[in-house]
N, C-alpha and C positions, 0 to 999 in steps of 0.2 A: 704618652702616659709615665705622669712619675711615680716616683717608687717612694710615696709619704707612708710610715708607719700608721694606722689607723689612730684618729684620736681616743685617746682614753676617759672615761668617766673618776673622777676623784671624788672622793668622799670625802665629808665633812672636818674628819681629826688627820687626812693628808693634810688637805688647805689649810688648815689653822698649823701644823708644823710648816708646809714649806713655806708661808707667806708668812708666821711670827705673830700673826694678829689674833687678838682672842675672840672670841664668839662673841659678843656684844658688838666690837670693831668693826666685824665681819660684816654681820646684817645690817649694820648703820649705812655701812659703805655701799651696800648693794640697795639698800633706800634712798643714798642720796647718788646713785649713781655713778659711784665711782668705783664699783667693782662688778664684776660679770655677775649676771643673773646666773641661779641654778636652772639646770635641764630635768624635767621629771622622768624619770624612769621606770616608775611604778605609782601604784594607788601611794602610797606614802613613803618612796623613796625620791630622793632625788640627789645631783650630785652636780659639779662642773666639770665642766671641759680642759681638759689640760693645757689647750692652746690658747684658752680664753684665761686661765691665771697665768702662764707665763708670758701672755702678752702684756699682764697687769703688773709683773715683777720686771719686766724689760724699764717699765716707767711708771711708776705708781701713783706718783706726784701729779701727772697731768692725764691720767685712765680717764674716759668718759663714758659711759653707755649711749647711745642716741635716742632711745627708746623706753625713756624713764618713766613707769606709772606713780601715779598719785596715788597714798595709799590714802582710806577712807579713816 
């Protein structure tokens, strides 16, 4: 068993600070499948897994989400 720290959930302002993206750019990248999707943590609350944001930051140019959903 490995002793990895638990994956934290980051809120929007923290993700924007870490990535340097604007809110509009962040949501456009999510829609295009080039940024990790949010995780629902309550009825009206969502966040991002820290590990997913860190993975995106390692190589943002070539990041792709496998299950891109089309928006209506």
